[in-house]
N, C-alpha and C positions, 0 to 999 in steps of 0.2 A: 726226762721221760715222755713219750716219744709213743701214741697211738693212732692208730690210721686204719681205718676197717670201710669197704664199701662189699654194700648187698645193691647188686643188678642185673635184673633178667636171669638169677637163677644163679650170680656167681658168687663165692664171697671168699675175698682177698683179704687176710689179715699183715701183713708184712711185719709188723712189729706191736705187740701188745707191751711190753714193755722190754725198755734199751738192753736190760740185763739177761733175757731170753726170750729168742727172735722165735716167732711161732707165726707157722705158715701152712695155711691147706691148699691142698693141690687142685690148683683149679678144673686139672682132666679128668681126676677122682673124683671130686664132685658132680661134671656131668655124667662121669658113666655113674652112678650112682645114682641116678634120676635120670639115666634115659633121654638126655638131651643130644640133639644132634651135637658133633664136634664141633660149635662152630668159635671161631677162637674170641681172645673179648673181645668185647665193640666199647666204644664211647670213652666215656669218666672212666669206667675198668682198663681200659687198653691204655689211656695216658698216664697213672698209675703207676701199671706192668711198663710202660716204658720209663717211669720215672725213676725209677729203680734197677731197670734190666737194658741199657743203652740197645743191646745186640737187638734186643726187643724191635719186631718188625711186625705189624699188624696185618692180619694175612681176611680180613675183612670189612668191608663198608656200609654201610646202612643201608642202601639198595641190596645189596648182598643177601641180606637175609631175606627177601623176595623170590629171592632167585627159585622156579622150580623146575630148574635141570634134569632130567632123570627122572622125574614125577611122573607117575598111571593117575590121569583122576578120571571123574566118571560124572556126565549131567546130566540130568534127565528131563526132558521136553525141551531140548535142544537144539528141535530142529529150526526155532527161527524163536523169537523176543528174548528176553530176558536172560532164558537159557544158552541162548546162542553167543549173546553177548558177552556170558561168564566165562565159556567156555573159553572165545576168542580172547581172551583178556588171559587164560593158563596157559595159550599157548606162546601168549607175547612174554613171556616167562617161563616157558620154554619147553612147558610141562607136555607131554601128553592125553590128549583130550580123547572122549569117547562120546558123544554123544548121541541120548538113548531118549527114543522117541515113536511115537507112534505112525507115522507113514511106512509104509512097506522101500520108497524110497527118498532120500532128503529133499527139500524144496528149494528153489530157486536162490532164496535167499541165505542156506547155507552153505551151496555151491558153488557163491561169489565168497564167503568168507572159508569157503578151504583151498582157492585159489588167494584167495589174499595171505593168509598165512604159511602157503607156499611162497610166495615172494617175498615176504617177511625176511625169510633168509635166519630164523633162529637156528642154530644148530637143531636137532633132536627135535625139535619138536614137529604137533602131530596132529592132524583132525580127523579124528574117523565116525562115522555112521552106525549104529546098530538099531534094528528096529524092533522094539517090545511096548508093551502095554506093561504097565504100571500098577497095575490090577493083580494081575500074573504071577503071584508072590514066588512061587518056584521055578517059571518062566525065568523068571528076574536072574532070581539068585543062581539061576545054571549060564544064564550067558554074562552074569558079571564076572561066575568065576570062568569060565572060556578067556575074557581080558586076562584077566589073573593069571590064568595061568602061562597064556601067549604072550606077556609081556613081564612076569616076573613080580609083578609086588604090586600092589595098589597103594597110592595112599590118600588121596583126595574123591570125594563124595559130596558134590551139590542135586541137592531133590529141589530141581524148581518147575516138576510139570504140574500140572495146574487148571481147574475149569472156572467160570461165575455162571450163575444162574438164579434170577430175583423174580421171590414169588413172594407175596402177605406171606406171614409168618403163621396166619390160624389157617391156610389152604393151600399152606405147600404140599405138593405132592408124594408122596411116601418117594414112588420110583425118582425123583429129582434128586431128593433129600438123600441117598440114600447114592447118587450119582455123583455128587460132589463130593461126599467125603469118603468115598472106596479111593475117588481120586487124589483128591486136595490131602488124606488124613490118609488112609491105608496105603498108598501106594510112594507117600513119601517114608512111611515107615519101613516097606519093605524096600525098596531103594536106598536107606539105609543100615542096614538087617545089610543085606547082599553085597555092599562097599564093605561093612565093618565088622563083615563074618570075613572077609579075605585080607584084610589088613591083620583078625587075628592072627589070622594062621601064615601070614607070614613073618607074623611079629612086628610090622612096618607103624612106627608112632603114626597116627594121620590125623587127618583134620575132613570131620562131617558139618559139612554146612546145611541148615534146612532154610525150607525159602518158606518164612512165612509171612507175614502183613502186615501194618496195621492195623489191619483190620480185624484183628487177632488181641487188641487192645484197646480198640475204643470202635460207636460204632459209626457208620457213613451216614451222616445226617442226609435225610431223608430217602433213604436206601434200603428195599426191603429185599437183604443178603442175608435171611438167617441163618442159609446151610453157609455159605461163605463164609461169614463170619468165625461162625461155631468151628470151623474147617480148619482153620486157621488161627485160632486161641489155642487147638488142638493140639500144631505143631507146634506152639511154644514152650504147655508144657513136656510134649515129647521127647524136643532138646536140654530140659533139662534134665527129666527122669534117663535119658540113654547119656548125658557128658556126667551123672556120677555114677553111672553103673562102668562104668566103660574104660572113666578116669585111667581104672588101676590099667587097663592095657597100654598106657598112653596115648589117649585117640580120644582126640576132643571132638568135643559135639556143640555147636552152636548155630541160633538160627538167625534170621537176616527178617527184617518187616520193612518193606520200601512200603514208601505213599504211594500216592497217583503219578505212575510214572506211566508216559507215554509208548505205546506198545500195539501191538497187531491185537491184538484182542483190545484193550483201551478203545483203541482206532476205530475196532466196528462196535463198539457199545457209543462212543462219541457224533458215528455218524449218523443215526438214529435220536440221538436227543444232544446237538449242536451246544444247545445253549450250558448243556453241562462244563462243556470248557470252560470260560468262564467262571460259573459257581467254581468248582472243585481250587483252580487254582487261588479265588478269593476265601478259601481256608486253609492259608499257613502265611507265617510271616513275611514266605517269599514272592507270592501272587502271583506263581506260576508249578505246574507240574511240572515231575520231574524228567529227563533223558536217561534210555538205557545206560547211557555211558558214564550217567555219575556212580553209578552202583562198584563200576570198575576196581577205584580202592580200597575198599571193602571188604572185595572178594581176595585182590591181591593177597591184602593184611592176613585175615580167614586163613586162607589156604598157605600161609607160607609159615617159616619158623619166625616170623616177626611177628607172630602171636600167638606165639606155645606159651602163655600161660594166662590165654582165656580160654575159657569152658563156659557152658553152662551158661551163656549170654544169648541172652537179644540184642540187635544193631537197629535199632532206626534209623533210618532213612529219608527220612517223611519232608523237607524243607519246614521243618518245627512244626509241624502238623497239630501235636499236642502239646506243644508251650502256650498255647494260648491261655 
């Protein structure tokens, strides 16, 4: 009597349950039932298939799961900083990426990145720019619909637009609080809605990534950032809530919580208070702040087929800030 079974990443292979009665489950049928993209068996499952069928030839490697060829993505707040880094990452994987931001025309950082993407020579990859205010819900919806109409699909959304303002909590001005919440929370929702509506319209299994912050689950020591912290905490719950609602549509929603990362926004803050660089560096086990490129791996994973069973999660990339 032999009994062999494997459950790996959505596949279920049971070549034999009893020697007298072969029993198999079609991987293709199982994948169709689960609406998972039709990749070939991978890893140990591919090895089991090859052992059983010498003619079997695997059609995919681990890296192919990260392939974003022909995928269409939008990234808000992508004129520069983390948003642009994330957009460039997806272009390297083959995606068509639309950068959404407030300036009418993109800045020199974006222009240099587009030229770099062109020099990479990745087939089908493009970096485009659309100016839009993420706090204007219907305008944003219309512009993202126009992108989806042009490209014929919508696959990935990264809601990265955000602002920072500090003031003592007992005296925090209402207008400033509302401004931070409007961009960091409302704008994130509107961006996710804009992309999710198109994913649902085209029936495309999609990935929505909401950029939160470690400040959504901890309070930054000695910083009066009540509005920023509140806005990012809201994004964490937004991701979980949307994941539960959109799961039946095969749309995944996760949040990413970076720690202190050296960007233009943090550089401007540190220029006024240079002593904070050493302080922030001392607050995590690695003893330094992060670089934008250190988010590339998790973005490539969340955006791609490599993470198809991940939804409703928050991914912390903070140098271990929470681990003390």
